[in-house]
N, C-alpha and C positions, 0 to 999 in steps of 0.2 A: 447560560444565566446560570444564578447563584444557586445555592440553597445550605438547608441547614445541618446537612451534614459533609463529610467529606467527597460528596459525588460533588463538588461543586468546582467554582471559582477560585473561591478565597476560602477565610482560613473562620477557626473562633473559636473561643476561650472559654471553658464552661466548667460548672463546681459543683458544690456542695459547701455552705457555710455553719458553723456548728460553735458552739462554745465550748467550752474545756471541760460540761463535762457531757458532752455527743452530743445534746438537746440542736434542735438547728433554730438556725438564725433568721425568721423571715423580714421582708423589709432592711435588708443591708444594702446600702451603696459599692460597689465593683465599680474601681474605674480601671480603663489601659490604656497605657500610653507605650509611643512609639513613633520612632522619626520616620517611620515608614508612611505612619498618616500622615497629612496633610493637613486634617483639622487636629494633629495633636494629644487627641484623646476622646473614648471612648466610656459611655457608662450604662448599668447594668443595675437592675434590683432582682434581689430573690425571691421569690416565688414562700404558696406559702409551703412549700416540704423544704426552703431550705437552699433549694438550686437557681442558682441565674447560667445563664447563657448568656455571650457578647458576638455578633457577628459578621459577615461581609467586612471580616481583616487584611490587609496585606500581611505578607510573610514580611519578617522582619523580626526583630527583637523585642522584647517588651518588657514592661512591669506590672503585676498588678498588684491594685492597693485595694482592702477592706475597711469600709468606714461605718460602724453606729454608731449610735449615743452611748453609751454607758461603757462599753469599750473600747481599747486601744486602738488600733490604727494599724497594722498589716503588709507589708510592702511585699512585695516577690520580682524578685527583679531578674536580669540577664537570663530570662526566658524565652529560648528563640523556637521562633514559631515557626513551622513548611510552610505549603499551601498549601491545601487540599488535604486538613487535617484539625481534626477538632482536639483544642490540648483540653488534659483534666487539672485545672488549678485548685483546688478546696484551700476554704478558708477555716485556720482555726483559730480563735477569738478570745483572747483573756479580759475579763474586769480589767479596767484601765480610763484612763482621758485620752478624751479623742488626741491634746496637742503628742501624746508620749505615742509612737512609732517601732513598731518591732518590723524592720528587719531581716529578713529568710534568704536566705540561700541556697540554691542545690542544684542539682541538675534537673534540665527542661524534659518530661514527660515522653516517652518514645512509643508507648502503645496508645494507640486511638481505642476506649473502650465504649464509644459508643458511634461507632459506622462500619455496617457492616462490606465497605466498596474498600478494593487492592486496589493501595497505589502504591507508585513508587516514586517519588522527589529526588528530584537532583537541581542542587543549587546552585550559583551562585559559580563560587566559588570552585565547586567541582566542574561544573559546566568548563572553565576557565580552563583547569590543572588539566584536564583529560586526556586524551591524543587521539582527537578524531576529526572528520569533516565537516564537525559543526552545521550538519542539520537537524532537521527533527527525526530522519532514518536513522542515522550515522551513532545515533543519541540514547535511539528508540532500541537496536538490539542488540545494549550491556543492558534492556533489565529483560527477566526472569519470565519466560509466557511468553513474550515477543518474538515472533519471527521477520525473515524479512524473503523478498525475493531474489533480490543478487546481494550476493555481502558486498560491503564497503573497507576498503582498505585504506584509512589518511584522506580520504575526500576521495578515492576513485569514481564514486558514485554519487558525486555533489552537483552532478546540472542534469543527469537521466536519473528521472526519479525512483527508485526501487522501492517496493508496496510492504508498508508492514501490517501485519495480522495477527489475531493471537486467538486460542479457546476454539478454533475448529472455523470461525471465524472473516469470510472475507474482507479483503482489503476496501471497500464501499462500503462497511458497516463502522469505519473508524472515522471517529468525529475529531475533529482537529478547530479548536479554541482558543481565542486570543481575549487575554480578561473574562474569560465566562461569555465572549459570544461567538456565535459559531459562525467562521470562512473555510470551509469544505467547500471545494469544487462544485462541478454540476456533472462533468464528462465522467463517464463511467459509474452512474447511479453514486457519483463523490467521491471514488477511489482517486484518483488523481484530483495531487492534489497545489498550492500554491510552491515558491520557495519564499524563506523566509531567513530577516537580515538576522544573525544570532545574535548582534550587540544587544538587543531589545530586549533580549529575555532578562526578567532578576531572575526566578526560578523556572522551570517546567518541571508539568506530573506527569506523569504514563500510568493511567487508572484500565485495569483489564478485566476487573470484576464486579458484580454491586454494585452496577450503574444506575441512581437513580430513577425518580421519573421527570427529572427535570432534561433525560435529555432520550433520545428516542433511539439510536443504536447502542448496541453492543458489544461492541471490537471492540479495538484499543481508545479510549479517552484522554486525548491530547490537550491538556492545560498553557499555554505559551502565558505569565504572569509580567508583564510588561514591565520599562521600568516607566518612571513618572517626570524625574527629574530629582529636584528639593529643592531646601533652601537654599544649596550654597551650589557654587556652580559645580561640577567633576564630569570626569570625561574617559575615556580609554580609548586606543586604537590596536591594534590586535596585527600583527603580519606574521605572512609563512610563503614558506616558498621551499618545494619538493623538487628538485630539479632530478631526471630521470638518468640525467650520467652517477650520481647516485645511485642508483637499484638497480640491484644485485640480480644475477641473470638464477633463473630459476626453470629453463625453459629446457628440461632435460632428455636425455636418449630415452628414456622408457614416451615420453608425450613426443617425442618423432618418430617411434617406430610406430606408435598407435595411430599415424595420423597426422599431429599437429602442424601446419605450415609456421610458425610463426607463435610468440606466446604472448598474451595479454602484457601490455607495460602502461607505464609515465612516461609522455616528453617531458613533459613540468606540469604541476599546479602549485595557484598561488591565490593568497587569500588575504586583501585590505578594509578590514573593517574597523571606522572612524564613526564614536559616538562620545554628543557630548548633551549634559542636561544640566538645569537645573532654573531657577525663581525670572517669571518673569516681574510678577509682586507676592514679596516672601509671604507667605502662608495661605496667596487667595491663586494665584496662577503660577504654573511648570509649564517647563515644555521641556522636550526627551526630541534628541534629531540624530537621526544612524544614516551612519554611507558604508555601502560596503559594492568592492568589485572583488567575484572570484571566477577562478577558469582553470578548468581541467584540457589538457592536450592528451590524446592518448593513443599511441598507438594501436590497431584493433588486431585482433589476431586471426589469419586468415584471410588478410585485406593484401595489397600492394596497389604501388601507381604503375601501369604498363603506358605502351609507347604509344594504344591508342589500335593497334593495327593485330591482327586477328594470329601472327608467329609472336610478336612478343608478349600479348597474352598466357598465351600457351608458355611460351616460354617460365612465364611467372609463376603457372600453376603447376610446371610441373619441377622449378626449382626456387620458389618465393625467395631464400635469402638471395638470389640477385638479382631481385629487387627490389626498390624503395618501400615500407610498408605505408601501409594509409593511415593518414593521423587524422582522428576524429575530432577537433579544432574547436572551444564550445569555452561560454561566459554570460556571467550572469550578471548586472548593476543591481545597485538597489538602492532607494532614499526615503528614506522617513521619518515622517512629524508625527506629534504624538503631545498636545495640551489636558493639559488636568486642569480645572478650573472650580474652587470651591466657593460656588455661588456663593454661601454661605453656610452658616455653623453645621444646620441638617442638610445641605444639598450636594453633589457634585456631578459635573459635569467632564466625559472627556471619550478622547478622540481621535482617531488617529488615522496614517492614507502611507500607503507601501507599496509605491510604483516597482516594479520588475520587469527591467528590460533582457533578455535573454536572446543569442545567438549561437545558434551551430551551424557551421561551416560544413559538416561531412557526415550526414549519420548514415552508418551500414554497418550489414556483419562479413562474415566467412564466407568471400567468394564473392564478392564484389568489386568490383572495374572504381575503385578511387574517382575518377573524373568524372564519368559518367554516369555510376548507375548509386553513388551515393545520396545522399538528401539534402536539402540545406531550408533550416529555421529558422523562420521569423518571431517578433510577440510584435504587435502593433498594439494590445493597449493588453496591458497582465498586470493587477495590483489588487491587495482586498485595504479593505477598508474597514471602521466601526464609526461610531458613536454612541453614548450609553451615557442615558442619568442614571446617580440614584441620590434614592431620598428617603434620610431618617427620622420620620412621619415624628415619631415618637422612640422612648426606647425600647421599647414592644413592639413598632414600625415600620418595614421597610419597605419600601417599594422603589420597584425598578423597572429600566426601561431603554429598551436599543434599535440599533438599526446596524450591518453589517455588511458586504459583500464582497463576492470573490468574483473574480474578471478573467480567464484566461482565456485568449484570443489570438491564435500561434496559427502558421500556415507551414506547410510541406511542400517545396519546392524543388523542380530542375535545380541542375545547375546554368548558371549562367548561360544565355545563349542554345539549349539546350529544347527548350519548347517551342512549338513551331505552331504555324496560321493556322488554324484551323483547313484543312483540305486540299493544301498545297501540298505539292510532290514531297517537300522537306517534312511533312506534319510527319506523310505514306513514307515516311524512309525511318525518322526518329523513333519509331517503336521500342519499347524496352525488348532488348533478349536476354533468357534465358537457358541456362543448358540443365537440363533435366539428371544427367547421369557426374558430369562433376559439381551438380552442385552451386553454381554461375552467372554471376549477371553483369549485363553491358549495356551499352548502347544509351537508355535513362535510366530512372530507377523504375521499382517494378509499380503496376497502378495502382496497387495496395498500400504502396506506400508515401502516397504523394495527395494529399489534400487542403483545403481550409477546415480549422475548427476553433468557436464560435461563441463558447461555452457562458454564460453570465448567471451569479446567481446571487438572491436575494433574501436578508431574514430580516423580519419584525422581532420582536418578545418582548414582554414583560409579568411580572410578579412582582406578588406582595407574600411580605414574610407575617407573622405574628408571632413574637418571639418570648415564651416565660421562660423560666428555669427548668421547670421539668416538660412543659407541654410545649412542643412548636410545631405552627404548622405552617407551609407555604404552597399558594397556588396560580397557577403561569398559565400563559399559552405561546405559543411560538409560532409564526408561521415563517414558512422559504415559500416561496414561487425564480420562476428564472424563466432561458430562453436558447435554444441551442441550436447552431444555424451549422450547414457544413456543407463545403459543397467541395466537386472532383472533376477533374478535367485534364486529359492526355492522350500525345500523341499515337496515332494512331488506333484508338480503343481500345488496344487489344496487347494484351505478350507476344513475341514468338518462340516457339516452345523445341531444343534441340535436342537431342540423341547422340552427340557423339561416338559413343560408345559403338551404336552400330550402323554411321553415317559413311560417309565413302572416306571420311580422314581418322580415321578410330583413333581416338584420342585428343584428337584437336577437336578445343571448343569450338563450337554454332557452328561447327561445320554436319550436321545431319540436321537436317529440316524434318521436325516432325507433327507439328500440331500449333495452333494459337490458341492464346485463353482470351475471350474477345470479351468486353466490356459494354454495362447499359450506360457509357459515359457519354454526354456530360451532365452529371447529377447537381442540384442546385435545393438539399432538404432542408428545413429546421423543424421543431418539437417545443413544445412548450410544457414548463413544469404549472402549471396552472395554482396550485393548491400542496402544499403541505403542510398540515396543521394537526399543533400535538396541545391537548389542554391537561391541565394537568392539575393533579392535590394530592402533594406529601405532608406526611404524616410523624414527626418522632417524637415518644412519649417514652421518657424515663422514671420506672416502678424501680425504686431504690437500687441496686444495681444491671439489672435488668434496662436496654434501651430499646423497644417496640420500634424500626422502619418502616413505614408502609406507606406507598402509593399508590396510584390506578391511576395511566396517563390513554388518556383517548385520540385515538389518530384516523382522520383523514387524508386520502392523498389523493385527486387526480392529477393526470396527466394526457394531451392530446394531440393530433396533429393537424395544426391549421391545413389552410389550402395550401396544391402541393402544386409547382410549375415549373418544369427543365424544359430546354429546348431538345430540337431532335436530336442522338449521333451517328454512326455507321452504323450502327448495327439495331437501333431501337428509334421510332418517333418520339416527333413531342408527345412528352406527357400532363394529363392536367387534375389535378383529383381534390374533391373536398372536403373540409371539414373529416379528421377518423378520430369522433371522441371517446373521452371516459378507457384511456389505455396507461395505467387502467383507473380506474374507480372503486379506493376500498373506506372502506371504516371498520377498525380495528382496537383492541381493546389491548392494555400494556400495563398487568400489576406487574407492581415489584414490591417484596415483601424482607425483612431482615431483621435479625435478632443479634444483641450482641451483648454479650454479659459479660461481667468485671468477678470474672470466677471466686477472688480472693477477696473482694476490695478492695486491694490495693491501688489501686490503677494499675496493676502491671503484667495481668495475667487476663487475656479476652481469649470466650468464646463464640465466633460467630458463625451463624447458617445464613445463609439467603435463597430464595428464588425467587427468576424473577423472567419473565415472557419480555424481547427484543422480536421486534418486527423488523423485518428485513427493508434497508434502506432502499429507496426508490427515487428514483430523478428522472429522466428522461430515457436511461438505459445504456445500450447500448446494441453492438448487432444479435445480440443471444438473449436477448427482452427487454421489457419496456418499451414507451412508445417509440426511439428509434427504429428498435425491430418490425415495428408496426408502419411503421410512412409506408404508404408505395409505392415513393420513390425510394425502394432502397436499392444498393449499391448488387450486379447480381453481374456473374459470370460465367462460364461456359467454353469447355473445351471443344475442338473442331478440329478436322487432322489439315495440315497444309501440304503440297507439293511444291515446292519451288520450280516451275513451270521452268522460268527461262533462266531461274540458277540467277536470279540478282538478289537475292536474300532481305523482299521485299515482299511479305505478305497480302496479294493482293487479291481480290475481288469483294462483291456485294450483296447485299441481300437481292435474290433474286436471278444471280448469275448462273447460268450453266459450269457447274465443274471438269475440272480440265481440257477448258477450253478459255483462249486466250482473253487476260484476265482470268481469270477466274481460277485462282491456286486454290481456295477455304472452300469445304464441302457441307454448305452450311445444310445437308440435308435432316441431321442430327437435332437442328438448334428448333426448340420450339417455338410456337408460334406465338405464343405469348410470350416471346422472354424478354427483358430485364423490361415489361411497362405496367409492369402490380409487381407488387411483393408476394411471394406467392404461402403467405402465414396470417392465418387466421387466431385474433384473438376469443379462445373462450370467457366473455364476459361475467361468468359465475365464478373464474378462476381465486380463491380467495388470498390471501396474501402470506411467505414464507414467511415463519416464524422459529424462533427457537427457544426452548426453557430452561434454560439453565440453575441447573444447583450446587452451590458453592460449602464448604465448609471448610472454615480452618479458628488454626491454634493461633494467640500471635502472643508474649509471652518476652520481657523484659529480662535478660538472662544476664546481665551489670547496666552499673547508669550508663546512657546513650548506646547500649547497644539490643538491638531486639531481633524476636524472628522467629519467620511462621511457616508451620508446618497446613500445606494443604490440599486440595480436593474439587475440583472441581468438572462436573459433567454437564455435558448440552447434547440434548436431542430436538432435531430439529423435524419441521412440520412442514405439508402442502410445496414439496422442492416441484419446479416447474416440470412437465413433459411435455415432449415435443412429436407429438402424433400425427404422420401419416394420412388420412381419413381412405384414400388410394388404396392401398400394401395395407396387409396384414399378415401376419407369422407365418401363413400357411398360402402363401407369395411364392413361396421359396423352397428347393428341391435340394435335399442333403448329400451333398458330396463329397465320398472318398477323396482325400488326398494327406500325403506326406507332411510333416514339422520336417520346417529345412534348419532344426538345429540340430535332431536328432535322429531324424527320420523313421519318426513313431507316425502310429497312422492317427489321422485325425479328422472330424467329419467338419468342413465349412456348407454356408447355402449360398446355392445361387440363382438366384431371383429370375423369377421365370420372361420368359422376352417383353412378351404383352404387358409389363407395367414399368418398363422402361419409359422415363416423363410421363410418371403419371404420381406428382407432386400437390398435394393442396394437404400442406401442415396445420394443422388445430391443437393453440399452445393454451395447453391446459393440465392441470392435476393428479395422480396418480399414484400409486401404494409405495414409491418409492421414499426411502429414511436415509437418515443420519443419524451418526451420534459421536459423538467427544468424549474420550475420557483423558485427563491430567492429572498428576501428583507432585507436589515439588516442596522445598524449603527453600525459602527468603529469608536471609537476611541485611542488615543495615545497621552499622556504628558509623559514631564520633568518639572518638579518642583525641588520645592527647594529641601535641604535638602539631594539631592541626590536622586530624589525620584523619579521612573519610573514609567505611568502607563499603558497595553494598554489592550485592550475589548471591548464590544459590545454582539449586539443579530444578532439574523438571524431567518426568516422562508423560509421553500425550499417544495420543493414537485416534485416530479420527478413519471410521467404519463407514463406507454406503452400502445399501441395497439398493442397484436399482432395475433391478427381477419383476418389475411391469412393462420392462420393453413392450410396445403392443406390434414392429411396426418390420425389425430386422433380428430376427434370432441367429445372430452373429452376435451379437452385442450382449449377447445370453450368455457367451463362455464364461465369464468372472467375473458376475454380475452380485453377489452377494460377497462384501469382504471378509464375512464373519466365517465364511466357510467356502471357499474360493477354488475347492473341486466338487464342491452340490450341484453345479446347473452346464457343466461338460459333458456334449450333445452321448448318444446310451451309447456305451463301447471302448468310450476313452481311459486311458488308464489315470489313475488321480495321478498328481503332477505335485503336491503337498509345498505347494507355495501357501504363505499366510505375508499377514499386514504386521510389521511389529512396532510396539513402544519405538519413536524416536526419541533420545535423550540430549540437555541440552546444559551444558554450564557453562558459570559465568562470573566473572565475577576485578571486580573495577573498583581506583583505588587512591588517594594521596597522599605525601605525609610531608610535614616539613622537619627538616634538619640545621644545626647550628650551620653559621655564616649566610644564611638566607638560602638554605638549596631545597628544591622541593621537588621528589622524586613521585612520581606517580603511571599511573598504568591499566591496563585490562586486560582478560585473556577471557576465549569464546571458547567453548568446542560445539561448533553444533554438527546436527545430520545434513549429511551431503541432500538434495536437492534428487527427485524422484523420478526419474527415467528423462531426465533433464534436457529439451530444445527447447527453438524459440518459438514450437507453435504447439507443445505440447498443451492435452486435456486427457481425464483421466480414459476416452474415448480412444485419442490418439498417441498416449503415452506406454508407461510400458515399455514390451518389443513387438511391435506393428510388423504385418506381412505386408506390402501394398500389392496387392495384385491385378494381370493387366490379362490379355490373352496374351501375350508374347513373356509373360513369363518363365523364369526355364530356373529349375531348381540348380542350386548350387553343382559342383563340379565333384565338390567334397561331400554330398552330402550320404549323409550312412546308411545303409540298406538298414531295410528292404525301399529305401528311395530310390529312383528311378534317376542319379545326379543326372544333369545334364538333359531332361528331357522336359518340355513344357507341362505346365502346372494344370492348366484347364481353359484350352484354345477354346473350349463356348462359355464363357465366362461373363457376364453381363450389366456385369457391374451395376451400378444402387438405377434405384425409382429417378434419380433424378438428373440422370445422364452422365453420371461420371461414367468411365470410360475403367476404373479403377474401384474396386471393391478392400476394405479394409479390415481384417484380421489381427486380432491380437495372441502373440503366442507368447507372451508374460504379463501376469498384470501391473496394473501401474500400479504405484509403493509396496509392490511386495519385496521382502527379505533380497538384498544382495540387485536390487536395481533403483539404485539413487547413485548421484555422483560421490566423490572422495568426501567421506570428514573433513570439516572446516575448522583445523586451530589456530589458531591468529590473536599471537600476543603483540602488544602494541606498547611500547617505552615512554616515556617525556622525563628529561631532568630540565629545570629550571633554578636560573639565582634571582635572587630580591637585591637590588640594587636602589639605592635610595638617595635620590638627588633634592635635597629641600622637601616639599611636599610631593614632591612628585616619584613616583617609582615604577624601576624599568625591569623587568623581569624580560632577558636571553634566553632563548629556548630551544634545546635539540631533538628533535622525537626522529623512535623508529619505530617504524610500522611494520608487522610480517615479521617480526622478531626470529623469526623459526625459517623465515625464507620458503613456505610452504608454498606447493607449485599445483595446491589439489584441481582438483575440474571438479568446476561450478558449471560447464555448461556443455551438452555435445550439439555436433554436425546434425543428427538425425535420429530417433529415436525408431524410425522403419528397418528393419532384420535386412539387409544386404554382403555380400564379399565382392569383395574383390577382384575385377577382372582384369586382361592383359593392359587395356589402355586406360582402368578409372578403378579410384581409390577406393573403397569403402568407406561412406560416411555413417554407416550405421555407427553407433556409440562411438564417432570418432571427436575427440575433445575438440571443442572451438572456442573451448572460452576456459582461463584457468587464475587462479587469485594469485592479484599482481605479489611479482615479487617486494623482499623487503628493501626497504624504499628510506633515506634519511628526510627530515624535515628542519630547516635552519627557519627560525624566525624569532619577535620578539611583543612580549605587552607592555604597554604606556599607561599607569592611570594616576590620574590625581583626582 
């Protein structure tokens, strides 16, 4: 929705009208006009303090005209108004006739002296110029304060989302808008977004702090301002091709020595985007359409295409270069249509629909067999849409209302021909196979990777804005709701697990049957977001040079699990459960407050302070929180011993069979009697909502005409962090045991569970005393210079500290529980390690410049910190460096004295309460200094030339991504400590993904 300050879908022009003596002039007519407005002009009247404000303006070039009887008309021309910006344009009138017009020229203001929102706007010309992957994430990574979960090189991540985050907030707290209408997805509390047609955007704005009361969350607020068409026909075509043959080799000997079998690479990337807009009826009805197809085919590091035999797979593992590398083949199609209807001079209606068709042929990670273990993706229904009515009832009253939808139905399937009819011999024999020593998979994909997902979200919203020059009030309501369905099924209902290092043929994959990971499939699940309702009022009051932005938002959220029913599986009976209501049921305030002060009264220097409460975003949750976690039919798995008695490589056995008798190779003795029948997690209905209180201080200054710089500090304090408390186990149910650190051989204390507590699980999700604090310091700049040059960038330092020392169940989790003092909670007698959490630095600059002969040079440079102890399964608990212990774990052969090298660590290990045979102990804390992947320094360049052919502009271009050919490691195979054996390499900190090497792209843009 739109608002009266810069935290909005659209922009505003505001100022004060005075005469030559400095006296204010109430009652003056102020008119703004622009081709960007379908109605051409908007008007306002200055109030008793001489202030005026005209809101709901689309970005574009404006003319502002001041008219008052007895004074000469004053006109300001050529004002470039960006999105989400309140432009200060004052009127200084002298006595004269209305027929006398004084035209004033000057630079467009670049400092917003009324809003406390921190915004980076990227206009269409810069979007076209910058070498990016043309996704909201690849553009967002250029903004100071925004980080990505995986870096993008030339669109390498265009098919699979990389998630944006800012100020210590997770991706679920981002808000994605099209023309001010929310189009967030439902999955993972809104973190998973749709794919958008880049050609539809006139501008995009990224806001990272000071978000107003018209928005719930406090993460990245991305607003895409769409093209609407116009009174003349115009269009564009964008095309690009980046061929793998044009990619440089960055697979160094060092990476080979560290165990990377083959490098991340590109086979080819292409993007074809067409758009056309214009009038259906001039000044009344406009249309805009766009079609896009883009694709990324990428060889995946550590994967290969084998001949399907054990010997063939072994050969590929030992000599990856001798086998064809696995290709992750992906493409997306988008078809978009938008209509804008000026129903009357004061009423406007706009609607759009964007249908997405996404296909992924082979999703896989290092160690997966291309033909059998990869996953196939399809998207039967995938789209975003919105419709909005805007009514300018009077020059002071604006009313808006609208509807939007996000549907993201997709399937993760076996490759064709691998799914087998349940209960048949082929179904039993078609299980997924996982080698735990070689970290490799074959047969079919792992069960955790196969599912259907059907999230659908709807949003209704309305608001009324009452605008005077000095005092502006907006009130509104928003409601989102939806449902999320899931299914999961698999061959054999289990994964066969092997230990090739200790099997009959050491080093040969899938030859040492060890255990099975049984699942409670098949699963049919659904959760409902009944409502996420927000009612708000926001006021902006200008008192001379001070502008107060104050708002109050009240939020109600309710989710539930409707009646559930899933059929029986191999290891679980049929399940049926009634409604699970109120997971959660919350009612919370979200006050917002900010002050903006025009320091010298010139509109060129502003001091801004804000303090805002942001409640954590919540829809139907995920496996870690929310309704999905409390669905009684939840995905469950359990590891059981397996002895392949008849050596047929098929794990045989049904519930109730006698172990080690014919047809019973699985030992069910340890399987809990209620396995998979009902989730063992209980929700405390008194659990309050997580929220963050963010404080911000900024100084924004116009250094030169059209050049601004901002210095900033932000601090976030997170409250009511979720705690998982096993009610059947306490800290006293563990016994301290002295062992030796396998890295340096020094003594350390770990805790072994009392045997009587195995299988004792009843988890209560509640709130403890955990806390989280974020601090950030930064400098940002933005410039529009001669030669049509644009430049944005800056640098920042940030740090996130957590304290989880209220851990109620497992004393092993207390080892590094306080990020502010990582040695404070080491077990008695252990030597302090000196670990610390550092501030992380990021620096970015992006821009473009035109030269004679139609030459345009553009580029971007990023220097970002690496990722903390990163693997595909990294969390704060599993990250850093962990030691995964079992009863058969040996000390490394080279473990320094007094460590007993080569001996068993703890043969009496009792695992964990959930019957896991393994125990995880952190050796080096997550996020600590030295525990990061490589720093990412990435330079991308583009050169284009404009060729005019009549009214058509053709811009052939050449792009160069990752100019330095950096091979920074961005992903590790595992962060579990291990060393190489005679038959298996160490996967600990073994690179499994690196930055894509330098690649050349050719393309062209055509505009008319």
